[in-house]
C-alpha positions in Angstrom: -23.9 116.7 118.1 -23.5 120.2 116.9 -21.6 119.0 113.8 -24.1 116.3 113.2 -27.0 118.7 113.4 -25.3 121.1 111.0 -24.6 118.3 108.6 -28.2 117.2 108.8 -29.4 120.7 108.1 -27.1 120.9 105.1 -28.2 117.6 103.7 -31.8 118.6 104.2 -31.1 121.6 102.1 -29.7 119.4 99.4 -26.2 120.7 99.5 -23.1 118.7 100.7 -21.2 120.0 103.6 -17.9 120.0 101.8 -19.3 122.2 99.1 -20.5 125.0 101.4 -17.1 126.8 101.9 -16.4 126.8 98.2 -19.8 128.3 97.3 -19.1 131.1 99.8 -15.9 132.1 98.1 -15.9 135.2 95.9 -16.6 134.7 92.2 -13.1 135.9 91.2 -11.6 133.2 93.3 -13.7 130.6 91.6 -12.6 131.9 88.2 -9.0 132.0 89.2 -9.2 128.5 90.6 -10.8 127.3 87.4 -8.2 128.9 85.1 -5.3 128.0 87.4 -4.1 131.6 87.6 -2.8 133.8 90.4 -4.5 137.0 91.3 -1.6 139.2 90.0 -1.5 137.5 86.6 -5.2 137.8 86.2 -5.2 141.5 86.9 -2.5 142.0 84.2 -4.6 140.1 81.7 -7.7 142.0 82.6 -5.9 145.4 82.2 -4.5 144.3 78.8 -7.9 143.3 77.6 -9.4 146.6 78.7 -6.7 148.6 77.0 -7.1 146.6 73.8 -10.9 147.2 73.8 -10.3 151.0 74.4 -7.8 151.0 71.6 -10.2 149.2 69.3 -13.0 151.7 70.1 -10.6 154.6 69.6 -9.5 153.3 66.1 -13.2 152.7 65.3 -14.1 156.3 66.2 -11.1 157.6 64.2 -12.1 155.6 61.2 -15.7 157.0 61.4 -14.3 160.5 61.8 -12.0 160.1 58.8 -15.0 158.8 56.8 -17.0 161.9 57.8 -14.0 164.1 56.9 -13.6 162.4 53.5 -17.3 162.7 52.8 -17.2 166.4 53.8 -14.1 167.0 51.6 -15.9 165.4 48.6 -19.0 167.5 49.3 -17.0 170.7 49.5 -15.3 169.8 46.2 -18.6 169.3 44.5 -20.0 172.5 45.9 -17.2 174.6 44.2 -19.5 175.0 41.1 -21.9 177.2 43.2 -21.2 180.9 43.7 -20.9 182.2 47.2 -20.6 185.7 48.6 -17.5 186.7 50.5 -17.6 185.7 54.2 -16.1 187.4 57.2 -13.9 184.4 58.3 -13.7 180.7 58.1 -15.0 180.0 61.6 -18.2 182.0 61.4 -18.9 181.7 57.7 -21.8 183.9 56.7 -23.4 183.9 60.1 -24.2 187.5 61.1 -24.0 188.8 57.6 -27.7 188.4 56.7 -29.7 189.3 59.7 -33.4 188.7 60.1 -34.3 192.4 59.9 -34.9 195.1 57.3 -31.1 195.5 56.6 -30.8 191.8 56.1 -33.6 191.8 53.5 -32.0 194.7 51.7 -28.6 192.9 51.7 -30.3 189.8 50.3 -31.9 192.0 47.5 -28.4 193.3 46.6 -27.1 189.8 46.5 -29.9 188.8 44.1 -28.8 191.5 41.7 -25.5 189.6 41.3 -26.5 185.9 41.8 -29.8 184.9 40.1 -30.2 181.2 40.7 -28.3 179.4 43.5 -26.2 180.9 46.3 -23.9 178.9 48.6 -23.7 180.2 52.2 -22.0 178.7 55.2 -23.5 178.6 58.7 -20.2 178.2 60.5 -17.2 176.1 59.2 -19.0 172.8 58.4 -22.6 173.5 57.5 -23.1 174.5 53.9 -26.6 175.8 52.8 -27.8 176.2 49.2 -30.2 179.1 48.8 -32.4 178.6 45.7 -33.9 181.8 44.2 -35.0 180.9 40.7 -38.1 178.9 39.6 -36.1 176.5 37.4 -33.9 175.6 40.3 -36.5 175.3 43.0 -38.6 173.0 40.8 -36.5 169.8 41.2 -36.3 170.4 45.0 -39.9 171.2 45.7 -41.2 168.5 43.5 -39.0 166.0 45.4 -40.4 166.8 48.8 -42.9 163.9 49.3 -42.3 160.2 50.1 -41.5 157.7 47.3 -44.5 156.9 45.1 -45.2 153.3 45.0 -45.5 153.2 41.2 -46.1 155.3 38.2 -49.7 154.0 37.9 -50.5 154.9 41.5 -49.1 158.3 40.9 -51.1 158.8 37.8 -54.4 157.6 39.3 -53.9 159.8 42.4 -53.5 162.9 40.3 -56.5 161.8 38.1 -58.5 161.7 41.3 -57.4 165.2 42.4 -58.2 166.7 39.0 -61.4 164.6 38.6 -62.4 166.2 35.4 -60.1 164.7 32.9 -61.7 162.4 30.3 -58.6 160.9 28.7 -56.7 157.8 29.8 -53.7 155.7 29.0 -55.4 153.1 26.7 -54.9 152.7 23.0 -58.5 153.6 22.2 -59.6 157.0 23.5 -62.2 156.6 26.2 -63.7 158.7 29.0 -64.5 155.8 31.3 -61.6 156.3 33.6 -62.2 160.0 34.1 -65.9 159.4 34.7 -65.3 156.7 37.3 -62.7 158.7 39.1 -65.0 161.6 39.2 -67.8 159.4 40.6 -65.3 158.2 43.4 -64.5 161.8 44.3 -68.2 162.7 44.5 -68.8 159.7 46.7 -66.0 161.0 49.0 -67.8 164.3 49.2 -71.2 162.7 49.8 -69.7 160.8 52.7 -69.9 163.9 54.9 -73.7 164.0 54.3 -74.6 160.3 54.2 -71.8 158.6 56.1 -71.5 156.0 53.3 -67.8 155.0 52.8 -66.7 155.5 49.2 -65.5 152.6 47.0 -61.8 151.7 47.1 -59.6 152.6 44.2 -59.1 148.9 43.3 -62.8 148.3 42.9 -63.3 151.4 40.9 -60.5 150.6 38.5 -61.7 147.0 38.0 -65.1 148.3 37.1 -63.6 151.0 34.9 -61.4 148.5 33.0 -64.4 146.2 32.3 -66.4 149.1 30.9 -63.3 150.4 29.1 -62.8 147.0 27.4 -66.5 146.9 26.3 -66.3 150.5 25.1 -63.0 149.7 23.2 -64.5 146.6 21.6 -67.6 148.6 20.5 -65.4 151.4 19.1 -63.2 148.9 17.3 -66.3 147.3 15.7 -67.6 150.7 14.6 -64.1 151.6 13.1 -63.9 148.3 11.3 -67.4 148.8 9.9 -66.5 152.3 8.8 -63.3 151.1 7.2 -65.1 148.4 5.2 -67.6 151.0 3.9 -64.8 153.3 2.9 -62.9 150.6 1.0 -66.1 149.5 -0.7 -66.8 153.1 -1.8 -63.3 153.6 -3.0 -63.5 150.4 -5.0 -66.7 151.5 -6.7 -65.2 154.9 -7.5 -62.1 153.3 -9.0 -64.2 151.0 -11.2 -66.4 153.9 -12.4 -63.3 156.0 -13.2 -61.6 153.1 -15.1 -64.8 152.6 -17.2 -64.9 156.3 -18.0 -61.3 156.5 -19.1 -61.5 153.3 -21.2 -64.6 154.6 -23.0 -62.8 157.9 -23.8 -59.4 156.4 -24.9 -60.8 153.3 -26.5 -58.5 151.2 -24.3 -59.5 148.2 -22.3 -60.3 148.6 -18.7 -57.9 145.9 -17.8 -54.9 147.7 -19.4 -55.9 150.9 -17.6 -56.1 149.2 -14.3 -52.6 147.8 -14.7 -51.1 151.2 -15.6 -53.2 153.3 -13.3 -51.4 154.6 -10.2 -53.1 153.5 -7.0 -54.6 156.4 -5.0 -53.0 157.1 -1.7 -55.0 155.9 1.3 -56.1 158.6 3.7 -54.1 158.6 6.8 -56.0 158.5 10.1 -55.7 161.7 12.0 -52.8 161.5 14.4 -52.8 163.3 17.7 -50.1 166.0 17.5 -47.3 165.6 20.1 -46.8 168.6 22.3 -43.2 170.0 22.5 -41.2 168.8 25.4 -40.9 172.4 26.8 -44.7 172.8 26.9 -45.1 169.6 28.7 -42.6 170.6 31.4 -44.2 174.0 31.9 -47.7 172.8 32.2 -47.9 169.8 34.6 -51.6 169.2 33.8 -51.0 168.5 30.1 -51.4 164.9 29.0 -49.9 164.0 25.7 -51.4 161.1 23.9 -49.1 159.1 21.6 -51.1 156.0 20.7 -48.5 154.5 18.4 -45.8 154.5 21.0 -47.7 153.9 24.2 -47.6 150.5 25.7 -51.1 148.9 26.2 -51.6 147.6 29.8 -53.3 144.4 30.4 -56.0 144.1 33.1 -53.7 142.0 35.3 -50.9 144.6 35.1 -53.2 147.4 36.2 -54.9 145.6 39.0 -51.7 144.1 40.4 -50.3 147.6 40.8 -50.7 149.3 44.1 -53.6 151.8 43.5 -53.0 153.8 46.6 -52.6 157.4 45.4 -50.3 160.1 46.6 -50.9 163.8 46.4 -48.0 164.8 44.3 -46.0 164.1 41.1 -46.6 164.6 37.4 -49.6 163.7 35.4 -47.6 162.0 32.6 -49.2 158.7 31.4 -47.6 155.6 33.1 -45.0 153.8 31.0 -45.0 150.4 32.5 -44.2 148.8 35.8 -40.5 149.1 35.6 -38.0 150.7 37.9 -37.4 154.4 37.4 -34.1 155.8 36.2 -32.2 157.8 38.8 -33.2 161.1 37.3 -36.9 160.3 37.7 -36.5 159.3 41.4 -36.3 162.9 42.6 -39.8 162.5 44.1 -38.2 160.7 47.0 -35.1 162.6 47.9 -35.9 166.0 49.4 -38.0 165.7 52.6 -38.3 168.6 55.0 -35.3 169.2 57.1 -35.7 168.4 60.8 -33.1 170.9 61.9 -35.3 173.9 61.1 -38.7 172.3 62.1 -37.8 170.2 65.2 -38.6 173.1 67.6 -42.3 172.8 66.6 -42.5 169.1 67.2 -43.6 169.1 70.9 -46.4 171.5 70.0 -47.6 170.3 66.5 -46.7 166.6 66.7 -46.9 164.6 63.5 -49.3 166.9 61.6 -49.0 167.6 57.9 -46.3 170.2 58.5 -43.9 167.8 60.2 -44.8 164.2 59.3 -43.1 162.2 56.6 -43.4 159.2 54.4 -46.5 157.0 54.3 -48.0 158.8 57.3 -47.8 162.2 55.5 -49.3 160.6 52.3 -52.2 159.1 54.2 -53.0 162.2 56.2 -52.8 164.4 53.1 -55.3 162.1 51.3 -57.7 162.2 54.3 -57.4 165.9 54.8 -57.8 167.0 51.1 -61.7 166.7 51.2 -61.7 169.1 54.2 -60.7 171.9 51.9 -63.0 171.2 49.0 -65.1 174.1 47.9 -68.3 172.5 49.2 -66.8 172.3 52.7 -65.4 175.9 52.5 -68.6 177.6 51.3 -70.4 177.6 54.7 -67.3 179.2 56.3 -68.0 182.4 54.4 -70.6 183.3 57.1 -67.8 182.9 59.7 -65.4 185.1 57.7 -68.1 187.8 57.4 -69.0 187.6 61.1 -65.4 187.8 62.4 -64.6 190.7 60.1 -67.7 192.5 61.3 -66.6 192.1 64.9 -63.2 193.6 64.1 -64.8 196.5 62.3 -67.2 197.1 65.2 -64.2 197.2 67.6 -62.5 199.8 65.3 -65.7 201.9 65.4 -65.8 201.6 69.2 -62.2 202.8 69.5 -62.8 205.6 67.0 -65.6 207.1 69.1 -66.3 210.6 67.9 -62.9 210.9 66.1 -62.9 210.8 62.3 -59.6 209.1 62.0 -57.6 206.8 64.3 -54.4 204.7 63.9 -54.5 200.9 64.4 -51.8 198.2 64.4 -53.1 195.9 61.7 -51.0 192.9 62.9 -52.6 192.9 66.3 -56.2 193.3 65.2 -56.0 191.0 62.2 -54.2 188.3 64.2 -57.0 188.2 66.7 -59.6 188.2 63.9 -57.9 185.2 62.2 -57.6 183.3 65.5 -61.3 184.0 66.1 -62.4 182.6 62.7 -60.0 179.6 63.0 -61.5 178.6 66.4 -65.0 178.7 64.9 -63.9 176.8 61.7 -61.8 174.2 63.5 -63.7 173.7 66.8 -67.1 175.5 66.3 -66.0 177.3 69.4 -66.8 181.0 70.0 -64.1 182.3 72.3 -64.9 186.0 71.8 -61.1 186.4 71.7 -61.3 189.7 69.7 -62.8 191.3 72.8 -61.3 189.3 75.6 -58.2 187.1 75.5 -58.7 183.4 76.4 -56.1 181.1 77.9 -56.0 179.0 74.6 -55.4 182.0 72.4 -52.8 183.4 74.8 -51.0 180.1 74.7 -50.9 179.9 70.9 -49.5 183.5 70.7 -46.9 182.7 73.4 -45.8 179.4 71.6 -45.2 181.2 68.4 -43.1 183.9 70.1 -41.1 181.3 72.1 -40.3 179.2 69.0 -38.9 182.3 67.3 -36.9 183.3 70.3 -35.3 179.9 70.5 -34.0 180.1 67.0 -31.7 183.0 68.0 -30.3 181.3 71.1 -27.8 178.7 70.1 -27.5 177.2 73.6 -31.3 176.5 73.5 -30.9 174.2 70.5 -30.2 171.4 73.0 -33.4 170.2 74.4 -32.1 169.3 77.9 -30.8 172.8 78.3 -33.8 174.5 76.9 -36.4 172.7 79.1 -34.4 173.7 82.2 -34.6 177.4 81.2 -37.5 179.7 82.0 -38.5 179.8 78.3 -38.6 176.0 78.1 -40.9 175.8 81.2 -43.2 178.4 79.7 -43.2 176.4 76.4 -44.2 173.2 78.1 -46.9 175.0 80.1 -48.4 176.6 76.9 -48.2 173.2 75.1 -50.2 171.6 77.9 -52.9 174.3 77.7 -53.2 173.9 73.9 -53.2 170.1 73.9 -55.7 170.0 76.8 -58.2 172.2 75.0 -57.9 170.3 71.7 -58.0 166.8 73.3 -61.1 167.8 75.3 -63.0 168.9 72.2 -62.0 165.8 70.2 -63.0 163.4 73.0 -66.3 165.1 73.5 -67.1 165.1 69.8 -66.0 161.5 69.4 -68.2 160.4 72.3 -71.2 162.1 70.7 -70.4 160.4 67.3 -70.2 157.0 68.9 -73.4 157.4 70.8 -75.5 158.7 67.9 -73.8 157.0 64.9 -72.5 158.8 61.9 -75.8 159.1 60.1 -77.7 160.6 63.0 -74.8 162.7 64.0 -74.7 164.3 60.5 -78.4 164.9 60.7 -77.9 167.0 63.8 -75.3 169.0 61.8 -77.8 170.0 59.1 -77.9 173.7 58.6 -74.6 174.1 60.3 -71.1 174.2 58.9 -69.0 171.0 59.3 -65.9 172.1 61.2 -62.4 170.8 60.8 -62.7 168.4 63.8 -65.9 166.9 62.3 -64.2 166.2 59.0 -61.3 164.5 60.6 -63.5 162.4 62.9 -65.4 161.2 59.8 -62.4 160.6 57.6 -61.6 157.0 56.6 -58.9 155.7 54.4 -59.2 153.0 51.7 -59.2 150.3 54.3 -61.9 152.0 56.4 -59.4 153.0 59.2 -60.0 156.3 61.0 -57.5 158.8 62.4 -56.5 158.4 66.0 -57.2 161.2 68.6 -53.5 162.0 68.6 -53.5 162.4 64.9 -56.5 164.6 64.9 -55.0 166.8 67.7 -51.8 167.2 65.7 -53.7 168.2 62.5 -55.9 170.7 64.4 -52.9 172.3 66.2 -51.1 172.4 62.9 -54.0 174.1 61.2 -54.3 176.7 64.0 -50.6 177.5 63.8 -50.3 177.7 60.0 -53.7 179.3 59.4 -53.4 182.1 62.0 -49.9 183.5 61.6 -49.6 183.2 57.8 -53.1 184.6 57.0 -52.7 187.5 59.4 -49.3 188.4 58.0 -50.5 188.3 54.4 -53.7 190.2 55.1 -51.8 192.9 57.0 -49.4 193.5 54.1 -52.3 193.6 51.6 -54.0 196.4 53.6 -50.6 198.2 53.9 -50.1 198.2 50.2 -53.6 199.4 49.5 -53.1 202.2 52.0 -49.8 203.1 50.4 -51.3 203.2 46.9 -54.7 204.9 47.1 -55.4 204.6 43.4 -55.5 200.8 43.7 -57.5 201.1 46.9 -60.1 203.2 45.2 -60.4 200.8 42.2 -60.9 197.9 44.6 -63.5 199.8 46.5 -65.5 200.5 43.3 -65.3 196.9 42.3 -66.6 195.8 45.8 -69.4 198.5 45.7 -70.6 197.1 42.4 -70.8 193.6 43.8 -72.7 194.8 47.0 -75.1 197.1 45.2 -78.7 196.7 46.2 -78.0 194.4 49.1 -79.5 194.9 52.6 -76.8 193.0 54.4 -73.1 193.7 53.7 -72.1 190.1 53.5 -70.1 188.4 50.8 -71.1 185.0 49.5 -68.9 182.3 47.9 -70.0 183.2 44.3 -69.0 186.8 44.9 -65.3 186.0 45.2 -65.1 185.4 41.4 -66.5 188.9 40.8 -63.5 190.5 42.6 -60.7 190.1 40.0 -58.9 193.3 40.7 -59.0 192.8 44.4 -57.6 189.3 43.9 -54.8 190.7 41.7 -53.9 193.2 44.5 -53.8 190.4 47.0 -51.6 188.2 44.8 -49.2 191.1 44.1 -48.9 191.8 47.9 -48.2 188.1 48.5 -45.5 188.3 45.9 -43.9 191.4 47.4 -44.3 190.3 51.1 -44.7 186.5 51.2 -45.8 185.4 54.7 -43.3 182.5 54.7 -40.0 183.8 53.4 -38.3 180.4 53.0 -38.7 176.6 53.4 -36.0 174.1 53.9 -35.4 170.7 52.4 -32.6 168.1 53.0 -31.4 166.1 50.0 -31.2 162.4 50.8 -29.8 161.8 47.3 -28.1 163.8 44.6 -30.4 166.2 42.7 -29.6 167.3 39.2 -30.3 170.9 38.3 -31.4 172.1 34.9 -27.9 173.4 34.0 -26.3 170.1 34.8 -24.9 171.0 38.3 -25.5 168.5 41.1 -26.7 169.2 44.6 -24.8 166.6 46.7 -26.5 164.2 49.0 -27.0 165.6 52.6 -27.1 169.3 51.7 -29.8 171.5 53.2 -31.5 173.5 50.5 -33.2 176.8 51.5 -35.9 177.6 49.0 -36.1 181.3 49.3 -39.7 182.3 48.4 -38.8 186.0 49.1 -35.7 185.7 46.9 -37.7 184.1 44.1 -40.4 186.7 44.2 -37.8 189.5 44.1 -35.5 187.9 41.5 -34.9 190.6 38.8 -34.5 188.0 36.0 -38.0 186.7 36.8 -39.9 189.8 38.0 -38.7 193.1 36.4 -39.0 196.1 38.8 -39.7 193.6 41.6 -39.7 196.5 44.2 -42.7 198.1 42.5 -46.2 197.1 43.6 -48.0 196.4 40.4 -51.2 194.3 40.6 -51.4 194.2 36.8 -48.6 191.5 36.8 -51.5 189.1 37.6 -54.0 190.4 35.0 -55.3 187.3 33.2 -55.9 189.4 30.1 -52.2 190.3 30.0 -50.4 186.9 30.4 -46.6 186.7 30.9 -44.3 183.9 29.9 -43.3 183.1 33.5 -42.7 179.7 35.1 -45.6 178.5 37.3 -43.0 178.4 40.1 -42.2 182.1 39.8 -45.0 182.8 42.3 -45.1 180.4 45.2 -46.5 182.2 48.3 -48.1 178.9 49.4 -45.0 176.8 48.5 -45.3 174.3 45.6 -44.9 170.6 44.8 -46.5 167.7 46.7 -46.1 169.5 50.1 -47.7 172.8 49.2 -50.1 174.5 51.5 -53.3 172.5 51.7 -55.3 175.4 53.1 -54.5 178.0 50.4 -58.1 178.2 49.2 -59.3 178.8 52.8 -56.7 181.5 53.3 -57.5 183.3 49.9 -61.2 183.2 50.7 -60.7 184.7 54.1 -58.4 187.4 52.8 -60.7 188.4 50.0 -63.7 188.7 52.4 -61.7 190.8 55.0 -60.2 193.1 52.3 -63.5 193.6 50.6 -65.5 194.5 53.7 -62.7 196.7 55.1 -62.5 198.8 51.9 -66.2 199.0 51.7 -66.5 200.6 55.1 -63.2 202.4 55.7 -60.6 204.4 53.9 -57.0 203.4 54.8 -53.8 205.5 54.7 -50.3 204.9 56.0 -49.4 206.4 59.4 -46.3 208.4 58.5 -45.2 208.8 62.1 -44.4 205.1 62.4 -41.9 203.6 60.0 -42.5 200.0 58.8 -39.4 197.9 59.2 -39.7 194.2 58.1 -38.6 191.4 60.3 -38.6 187.8 58.8 -39.2 185.2 61.6 -41.4 182.2 61.2 -43.5 184.6 59.1 -42.7 188.0 57.7 -43.6 190.5 60.5 -42.5 194.0 61.3 -40.4 195.3 64.2 -43.1 197.6 65.6 -46.3 196.6 63.8 -48.1 198.0 60.7 -49.9 201.1 61.8 -52.6 202.4 59.4 -55.0 205.4 59.7 -58.6 204.2 59.5 -61.4 206.6 58.5 -65.0 205.4 58.4 -66.8 205.8 55.1 -70.3 204.8 56.1 -72.4 205.0 59.2 -72.9 201.9 61.3 -75.1 199.3 59.8 -77.5 197.1 62.0 -75.0 194.2 62.1 -72.0 196.4 63.1 -74.0 198.3 65.7 -75.2 195.1 67.2 -71.6 193.7 67.4 -70.2 196.9 68.7 -72.8 197.0 71.5 -72.1 193.4 72.3 -68.3 194.0 72.3 -68.6 197.0 74.6 -70.9 195.1 77.0 -68.4 192.2 77.0 -65.5 194.4 77.9 -67.3 196.3 80.6 -69.2 193.4 82.1 -72.7 194.8 81.1 -75.3 192.5 79.7 -74.6 191.6 76.1 -77.2 191.7 73.3 -77.5 188.0 73.7 -78.6 188.5 77.3 -80.6 191.8 77.0 -82.2 193.8 74.3 -79.9 196.6 73.1 -82.8 198.5 71.5 -83.3 199.4 67.9 -80.3 199.9 65.7 -79.8 203.5 64.3 -81.0 204.2 60.8 -79.2 206.5 58.5 -76.4 208.8 59.3 -76.2 210.2 62.7 -74.1 210.2 65.9 -72.9 206.9 67.2 -74.6 205.5 70.3 -73.1 206.6 73.6 -71.8 203.0 74.3 -69.4 203.2 71.3 -67.5 206.2 72.7 -66.6 204.4 75.8 
């Protein structure tokens, strides 16, 4: 009965009884039974198969290794044409020979006296680096740093949009239609921030322009034909009259004279003179018109081209929709090198500094209007205000003393962070008086990235994030990202609730900050930036704008303190601009009236560039002007410091001479001889912002204080992410004028903030002092 019940249960389950024992056997037994093999033989076959697979994998790895070795051998052979300084040994290469300190910069200067264009250095036994220190040699690398352009016409139109004031085009008949239409499109993009109306797409603008251009060309052709007919008719009448006159004098028949008379030469139409090739290469904004050789483009050819522009490239007229020769494809072969920028990725994300390809091109186009002059003009009030706060703090620390020494790097760094927070987030952190968590996190992140560069074992992420520095880095990143994300989400929520038009109306009378511009930005398809993209761009701008500007500004004040004759000339220029004004505030139009101050700033940026080098990795061979080839895969270090101190480009490069940049005394130098903001498609997008802030800070500082170098503290340079010093830049500061109403108000507010007393915003500080006299008691605290 038990067997029958078991059988019944088995059949109910749908499985025969005879099958149950076999299903319970191990899988290997099933396999052996199926193959008809014994266990011993199967094990032997399995071991043989495993050994064969391991042997195959080994040979595959060896083949790959041999390929790498062969490629490295070919690269080394091709690098023999580049000079290299002697190295200590094969294993270390040039590591440790050029340190990031004062001595390293002096050694680099000595090297430049011998090698003036390209220098090959080895970071260990297998990592060659090419250091470029001449404008003619950095040009093909820097101009090749953007993604591939999608066509010559796209490249041409994109640059036409960026210039927006050219009136020539690539048609047979000269016309200003294309330039005018592109200018209208740019103006529509600027009006977007006031009206919220999305500008027309490139394709629509070009279609409209081509229709009008055809009509204009037809009209011009009709006029030319009419003029030609009149000219021929006039010439014919003149010839007939001349023939009649000659026949009457010589007694010969007019017919005979007409047969023997030499036909007058036709007047040639004026031909546009072709510019020499050298001139066209030196000036990237020169368009050379050669109507006899240019190919005329049909409407279909132009419209079918991808009209999405990029930010870089040359402005040469397009020469047809054909594939480019290899020499012309340099615009796609030198992106930024990840090796030197990867440490910033967790902090900055895919912002303009670190992004590549189409993403970079799209972001660059969307961010360019944020740095237009009309957007930057309202920031002048912020620059004035932040500089006033710094000066009030100096006054407070001076107290009753006539002179005091300050570390410019410390004070100016806080001032630039303060102005950036107001320009990017419209947030007043009062960080010049009291440090906030966000500002502390940014300063800590910059220091941690620099420290990681000099610890080789921290190059591996899993080791770094287990260390104390790695944990601090993550914690600081979280603070920065949380602050930025919170501002973006709050601003986007308000934008969605009110709508773009109403939201812009609430901004009337206020400056549009960086977050506002990014939230309103739309591409050609009407797509907006994501919150993550906006956060990356805001963090990138805070990083790039704070350290670089503070470094450049500190070195400018150092040079002016070192050379009092230039300082005095700048002061006279500034006093002339500010004459008769009640408020000591610079306006946007005043910046053009400070030519000598601008020359001093430029010369300081030449002598002490904030960013000393940028790196690019070649994804294809790059041909240099002298015929040498930079092989594929090589990392190129474009030495901005080396280029600015190259004796063949800048004679007496150690001498601080602002007259090098005198517009009335032009020099035959390459445009790439001076690149403090880099060059090419990936140059600094915020250079106008930085120059405006530096001019305001320098002008107001020299107007109110006399600077001199503190001889008790030696300045020793230290190139890190930016050009710093080992122990700061200490300058003696002496007030020239008594406190004005604004400075007194800010000084009182700063003292109240630091002591916990009511600020002027909360309580009335009383009337400001008038005329010279002792400072209020609160300033001597």
